[in-house]
Structures are given as structure tokens and as C-alpha cells.
C-alpha positions as CSV (number, residue, x, y, z in Angstrom):
1,X,17.5,-25.5,0.5
2,X,18.4,-22.6,2.5
3,X,18.0,-19.2,1.0
4,X,19.6,-16.1,2.3
5,X,18.0,-12.8,2.1
6,X,19.9,-9.4,2.9
7,X,17.8,-6.5,4.0
8,X,20.5,-3.6,3.6
9,X,19.5,-0.2,2.9
10,X,22.4,2.5,2.4
11,X,21.4,5.6,4.7
12,X,20.0,7.5,1.9
13,X,17.8,4.9,0.5
14,X,13.9,5.0,1.0
15,X,11.7,1.4,1.7
16,X,10.4,2.2,-2.1
17,X,13.7,1.2,-3.7
18,X,14.3,-2.4,-5.1
19,X,17.0,-4.3,-2.8
20,X,19.1,-7.4,-3.7
21,X,17.9,-10.9,-3.6
22,X,19.4,-14.3,-3.5
23,X,18.3,-17.4,-5.2
24,X,14.5,-17.1,-6.2
25,X,13.4,-14.9,-3.4
26,X,12.1,-11.3,-4.8
27,X,12.8,-8.7,-2.5
28,X,11.4,-5.1,-2.7
29,X,9.9,-2.9,-0.2
30,X,8.5,-6.3,1.4
31,X,9.4,-9.6,0.5
32,X,7.3,-12.7,-0.1
33,X,9.1,-15.9,1.0
34,X,7.7,-19.6,1.2
35,X,8.3,-21.8,4.0
36,X,6.6,-25.3,4.3
37,X,4.6,-24.5,1.3
38,X,3.2,-21.3,3.0
39,X,3.8,-17.6,1.9
40,X,4.8,-15.3,4.4
41,X,5.7,-11.4,3.8
42,X,8.6,-9.9,5.5
43,X,9.3,-6.2,5.7
44,X,11.3,-3.8,7.5
45,X,11.2,-0.1,8.2
46,X,14.9,0.5,9.4
47,X,18.2,1.0,7.6
48,X,20.2,-1.5,9.6
49,X,21.7,-4.4,8.1
50,X,19.5,-7.6,8.7
51,X,19.8,-11.2,7.2
52,X,17.4,-13.8,7.0
53,X,18.1,-17.4,6.2
54,X,15.3,-19.3,4.9
55,X,14.9,-23.1,4.8
56,X,12.1,-25.6,4.5
57,X,10.5,-25.1,7.9
58,X,12.0,-22.1,9.6
59,X,13.6,-18.7,9.3
60,X,16.9,-17.8,11.0
61,X,16.9,-14.1,11.7
62,X,20.0,-12.1,12.3
63,X,19.3,-8.7,14.0
64,X,21.3,-5.7,14.5
65,X,21.0,-3.2,17.3
66,X,18.2,-0.8,16.5
67,X,16.9,-3.0,13.7
68,X,13.2,-4.2,13.3
69,X,11.5,-6.8,11.3
70,X,7.8,-7.9,10.9
71,X,6.6,-11.2,9.8
72,X,3.2,-11.2,8.3
73,X,0.8,-14.2,7.8
74,X,-2.5,-13.9,6.2
75,X,-3.2,-17.2,7.4
76,X,-3.3,-16.4,11.1
77,X,-0.2,-18.4,11.7
78,X,1.7,-18.5,15.2
79,X,5.3,-18.4,15.4
80,X,7.8,-20.0,17.8
81,X,10.9,-18.0,18.5
82,X,14.0,-19.8,19.6
83,X,16.3,-19.3,21.7
84,X,14.6,-16.8,24.2
85,X,17.5,-14.0,24.2
86,X,17.5,-10.7,25.7
87,X,19.0,-8.9,22.7
88,X,15.9,-9.6,20.5
89,X,12.5,-8.4,21.5
90,X,9.5,-10.5,19.9
91,X,6.1,-9.1,19.9
92,X,3.3,-11.3,18.3
93,X,-0.1,-10.2,17.4
94,X,-3.4,-11.7,15.9
95,X,-5.8,-9.6,14.4
96,X,-8.9,-10.9,12.4
97,X,-7.6,-12.4,9.2
98,X,-3.9,-12.0,9.9
99,X,-1.3,-12.1,12.4
100,X,2.3,-10.6,12.6
101,X,5.4,-11.2,14.5
102,X,7.5,-8.0,15.2
103,X,11.0,-8.7,16.0
104,X,13.3,-5.7,17.4
105,X,17.0,-5.8,17.7
106,X,17.6,-4.4,21.1
107,X,21.1,-6.0,20.8
108,X,22.5,-8.1,18.1
109,X,21.9,-11.6,17.9
110,X,20.4,-14.7,16.0
111,X,17.1,-16.5,16.4
112,X,14.9,-19.1,14.6
113,X,11.4,-18.3,13.8
114,X,9.3,-21.4,13.1
115,X,5.6,-21.2,11.8
116,X,3.8,-23.3,14.8
117,X,0.1,-22.9,15.0
118,X,-2.9,-20.8,14.3
119,X,-4.3,-18.1,16.6
120,X,-7.6,-17.0,17.5
121,X,-8.8,-13.2,17.3
122,X,-9.5,-11.9,20.6
123,X,-10.1,-8.1,20.2
124,X,-6.6,-7.4,19.5
125,X,-4.8,-9.6,21.9
126,X,-1.3,-11.2,21.1
127,X,-1.3,-14.9,20.6
128,X,0.8,-16.8,23.1
129,X,4.1,-18.1,21.6
130,X,7.7,-16.9,20.8
131,X,10.1,-14.3,22.2
132,X,10.0,-15.4,26.0
133,X,6.3,-14.8,26.3
134,X,4.7,-16.1,29.3
135,X,1.3,-16.9,27.5
136,X,0.1,-20.4,27.1
137,X,1.1,-22.5,24.3
138,X,-1.1,-22.2,21.3
139,X,-3.3,-25.1,20.3
140,X,-2.6,-27.8,17.7
141,X,-2.9,-26.7,14.2
142,X,-6.4,-27.3,12.8
143,X,-6.8,-25.5,9.4
144,X,-8.5,-22.2,10.0
145,X,-11.8,-22.0,8.1
146,X,-11.5,-21.0,4.6
147,X,-14.4,-18.8,4.6
148,X,-14.1,-16.9,7.9
149,X,-14.9,-13.4,8.1
150,X,-12.9,-10.7,10.2
151,X,-14.8,-9.6,13.1
152,X,-16.4,-6.1,12.5
153,X,-14.9,-4.8,15.9
154,X,-11.4,-5.2,14.7
155,X,-10.8,-1.5,14.0
156,X,-12.5,1.5,15.3
157,X,-13.6,3.6,12.0
158,X,-14.2,7.0,12.0
159,X,-17.6,8.8,11.8
160,X,-18.8,8.6,8.4
161,X,-21.4,10.1,6.2
162,X,-23.6,8.0,4.2
163,X,-25.3,10.7,2.3
164,X,-23.8,11.8,-1.2
165,X,-20.8,14.0,-1.0
166,X,-19.6,16.4,-3.9
167,X,-16.1,17.5,-3.9
168,X,-13.5,19.3,-6.2
169,X,-10.9,17.0,-7.6
170,X,-8.0,19.1,-9.1
171,X,-6.4,18.2,-12.6
172,X,-3.4,16.1,-13.0
173,X,0.1,17.2,-12.3
174,X,2.2,17.0,-15.5
175,X,5.9,17.7,-15.7
176,X,7.1,17.0,-19.1
177,X,6.5,18.4,-22.5
178,X,4.2,16.4,-24.6
179,X,3.7,16.3,-28.4
180,X,2.8,13.9,-31.3
181,X,5.1,10.8,-31.1
182,X,5.5,11.0,-27.1
183,X,5.2,7.6,-25.2
184,X,6.0,8.9,-21.9
185,X,3.8,7.6,-18.9
186,X,2.4,10.9,-18.5
187,X,0.8,10.5,-21.9
188,X,-1.6,8.1,-20.2
189,X,-2.5,10.6,-17.4
190,X,-3.1,13.3,-20.0
191,X,-5.1,11.1,-22.2
192,X,-7.3,10.0,-19.2
193,X,-7.8,13.5,-18.1
194,X,-8.8,14.7,-22.1
195,X,-11.1,11.4,-22.0
196,X,-12.9,12.3,-18.7
197,X,-13.7,15.8,-19.9
198,X,-15.0,14.9,-23.2
199,X,-12.1,16.2,-25.6
200,X,-11.0,12.8,-26.5
201,X,-12.5,9.5,-27.6
202,X,-10.3,6.6,-28.1
203,X,-11.6,4.0,-30.4
204,X,-12.3,0.3,-28.9
205,X,-9.2,-1.7,-28.5
206,X,-6.5,1.1,-29.0
207,X,-4.5,1.3,-26.0
208,X,-3.5,4.4,-24.1
209,X,0.0,5.8,-23.9
210,X,1.1,6.9,-27.5
211,X,0.5,10.8,-28.2
212,X,-1.1,10.4,-31.8
213,X,-3.1,12.6,-34.0
214,X,-6.3,12.3,-31.9
215,X,-4.5,13.3,-28.7
216,X,-3.0,16.1,-30.8
217,X,-6.6,17.3,-31.8
218,X,-7.9,16.7,-28.3
219,X,-5.3,18.9,-26.7
220,X,-5.9,21.9,-29.2
221,X,-9.6,21.6,-28.2
222,X,-8.7,21.9,-24.5
223,X,-6.2,24.9,-25.4
224,X,-9.0,26.7,-27.3
225,X,-11.4,26.5,-24.2
226,X,-8.6,27.5,-22.0
227,X,-7.7,30.7,-24.1
228,X,-4.2,29.2,-25.2
229,X,-2.8,28.9,-28.6
230,X,-4.0,25.9,-30.4
231,X,-0.8,24.1,-30.9
232,X,-1.8,20.6,-29.7
233,X,1.5,20.5,-27.8
234,X,1.5,20.2,-23.9
235,X,4.0,22.9,-22.7
236,X,4.4,24.8,-19.5
237,X,1.1,27.1,-19.9
238,X,-1.0,24.1,-21.0
239,X,0.2,21.8,-18.2
240,X,-0.7,24.7,-15.7
241,X,-4.0,25.0,-17.1
242,X,-4.7,21.3,-16.8
243,X,-3.4,21.5,-13.2
244,X,-5.7,24.4,-12.5
245,X,-8.7,22.5,-13.9
246,X,-11.2,21.3,-11.3
247,X,-13.9,18.5,-11.6
248,X,-17.1,18.3,-9.6
249,X,-17.2,14.6,-8.5
250,X,-20.1,13.1,-6.4
251,X,-19.1,10.3,-4.2
252,X,-22.3,8.3,-3.2
253,X,-20.3,5.8,-0.7
254,X,-19.6,6.4,3.0
255,X,-16.9,9.2,3.2
256,X,-15.2,10.1,6.6
257,X,-15.9,13.6,6.5
258,X,-13.7,16.0,8.4
259,X,-11.2,13.3,9.0
260,X,-7.5,14.5,9.0
261,X,-5.0,12.4,7.4
262,X,-1.7,13.4,9.2
263,X,1.0,10.4,9.0
264,X,2.4,8.2,5.9
265,X,0.7,5.2,5.2
266,X,2.2,2.2,3.8
267,X,2.2,-1.9,3.6
268,X,1.8,-2.9,7.3
269,X,0.2,0.2,8.7
270,X,-3.1,0.0,10.7
271,X,-5.5,2.0,12.5
272,X,-8.5,4.4,12.4
273,X,-6.7,6.5,9.4
274,X,-6.1,3.3,7.2
275,X,-10.0,2.4,7.6
276,X,-10.7,6.1,6.6
277,X,-8.5,5.6,3.4
278,X,-10.0,2.5,2.8
279,X,-13.6,3.9,2.8
280,X,-12.5,6.7,0.3
281,X,-10.9,4.2,-1.8
282,X,-14.2,2.1,-1.8
283,X,-16.2,5.2,-2.5
284,X,-14.1,6.1,-5.6
285,X,-14.3,2.6,-7.0
286,X,-10.5,1.8,-6.6
287,X,-10.8,-0.8,-3.7
288,X,-12.9,-3.9,-3.5
289,X,-12.6,-5.9,-0.5
290,X,-12.3,-9.9,-0.6
291,X,-13.2,-12.3,2.1
292,X,-9.8,-12.3,3.6
293,X,-9.8,-8.5,3.9
294,X,-9.2,-6.8,7.3
295,X,-10.4,-3.3,7.3
296,X,-7.9,-0.9,9.0
297,X,-5.0,-3.0,7.8
298,X,-2.8,-1.5,4.8
299,X,-2.2,-4.7,2.9
300,X,-1.6,-5.4,-0.9
301,X,-5.0,-4.5,-2.1
302,X,-5.0,-1.4,-0.4
303,X,-1.4,-0.5,-1.9
304,X,-2.9,-1.3,-5.2
305,X,-6.0,1.0,-4.7
306,X,-3.6,3.7,-3.6
307,X,-1.8,3.4,-6.7
308,X,-4.9,3.9,-8.8
309,X,-6.0,6.8,-6.8
310,X,-2.8,8.5,-7.3
311,X,-2.7,7.9,-10.9
312,X,-6.0,9.4,-11.0
313,X,-4.7,12.7,-9.8
314,X,-1.4,12.6,-11.7
315,X,0.8,11.9,-8.7
316,X,3.6,9.4,-8.7
317,X,2.2,6.0,-8.3
318,X,4.1,4.8,-5.5
319,X,1.4,3.2,-3.5
320,X,2.5,5.3,-0.2
321,X,0.3,7.6,1.3
322,X,2.7,10.7,1.5
323,X,2.3,14.6,1.8
324,X,0.6,15.0,-1.7
325,X,-1.7,12.2,-1.4
326,X,-2.6,13.2,2.2
327,X,-3.5,16.6,0.8
328,X,-5.6,15.1,-1.8
329,X,-7.3,12.9,0.8
330,X,-7.8,15.7,3.4
331,X,-9.1,17.8,0.5
332,X,-12.0,15.0,-0.1
333,X,-12.9,14.7,3.6
334,X,-13.0,18.4,4.0
335,X,-10.3,18.5,6.5
336,X,-8.6,21.3,4.7
């Protein structure tokens, strides 16, 4: 059965929006598709129309001029690209516990991409199949060891401090008026703030998210300490007081002191800044690597950890390291 995915983004849309999907394939900022019983992640950073037709054993990819597409394999798979045409540039890569194939539309055209083997990590070198590459054909397909561990030389990490670090964490940024009966997601952020500072105690088994009598009382306690009218309603002055509150946090894990985050980071990003981000997320308890994780690559676990980090700061939990999240990270490292 062939399934057709359209990756079409109107010029004013960003990669965070959900796009249309055909059949049973779900497509958000990155799509997971199944070929031959294996899952592959497909994502694109361009706003030019592209289409992918997926069948049982391969992808048919139609590229437009200026478009780009990345196929990600968590199982070190190699890909064969046929036919070899000048309009589409294919760049394969093998790194530790994953491999990628980047397709760039120098012109418009269609190629077939077929998973064809497994690659061996060699210090960041490409594997040798697809897109007119002159490298030798990859070996047959023996299954890679299930317990293989990514080599520690895969990513150059920034200098880190293994001693305890004390940082000031600002209070969450709330934007709405909250009061008795409110059920907005910002209620959870407010309640977490009040719990962390000892104003609110939630009985065991009671979920967060509803602004009830206990939350009203906790807000009144905070307002008293902040010198505000004890009305139990979170208005403009209370929101400002919460945002201005700082908490001293002790991080016992390795934190890349002095490291400056200067670019957006999202699914597919890699480099020393991703490794530094992961060190901070691990130190704060938001990220735990598994045996298939590759330090220095921004994958699904890193995205989930960034969302938790953003929620803890009252930022929009989008899973992408943008300007506000970078500012918070640079505050932690002392770069600001």
C-alpha cells in the first residue's frame, strides 16, 4: 500500500505547526513513517512544497528547487538513492547510534530512497551509498548489536565544572488573570510555583490544574509576603511579583560554565551547544539518557526535556530552544 505525505508550509507558518497527513501517517514538525517494518523520522526546515510517497520497501521523494529533507534512522541504516540525478543532492552521515540522509533540491526532481544496509561509525564520516557517492557499497545487513554504546568521541563537549553551582532562577511568567474556578494551563504553572515556595500543599492524589480554595489561600499568603492586597486573585501586580521572584538553585551535576547559547536548537540539531544543553537538562533532572542516546544530537528525549525545562520557567512549552529559553540557559551558565 502506498501512502503519500505532503510537506507544504505556507510562507508565514513555522515548523511548530501541525501539517496535513494522508492515510494513517501522522505529520507534525517531524513525521514518523514505517518502511519494511522499521520507523524512520522525516523532517524539513524549508517552506517549499515537497512530497513523499511511502510504500512497503522505499520512499519516493519529490523535491522542489531550494527544498531540503532529512531522513533519520535510529538503527544506523544506510540508504540507496536512485537514480543519481544532478537536481537532487544526497548527503549521508553516520554518527554513533544514528544515521541520516539529507536531500537538497538543487533543482526539481524525484528519487527513490531505499533502506539498504547498516553503517559503521567512523569519527563522523559519511557512509558510502546514495546520491551518486563514489564511496564503496556498504556491507550486507547484519543486525547491529542491540546493546551498542555510542563512542565518547562522537561529540566535542564544552568545558564543564564538576563542582556545585548556585544559580538564580526567575519566577514564571504568567500572562492571564487567574482566580477561583480557573482551569487554564497557567494554573499548573502557578501551583508549581506556590508548591516550590511552600505556600501550597496539595493532598496526595489531587491533580494540579484547577484553581480551588487551597490555591486561593496560597495566593493570598504570597500576596501578604509581597506586600499586596490579599485578594486571592492573580492579577497584573501579582503576576509581576511572581515574575520578579528569584530562587537560589544548587546544581550538583556538571554544568558548562560560561557557555553561550547563540542559535535556535530543535529536533535534528547537533553540536557542542546541544551537548551543553543536555548537560544542563541532566543536571536539573529533566533528561535521562538511554543506551541508544547520542550526546550532542537533539532527538526526541532532548525535546521532551526542553519542554519540562520551559514549563518550570513558565515559558511556552514548545520543545525548541528559542530566544527566551536561550536567555534562561545563558543565565545558568553565567554567560550573561
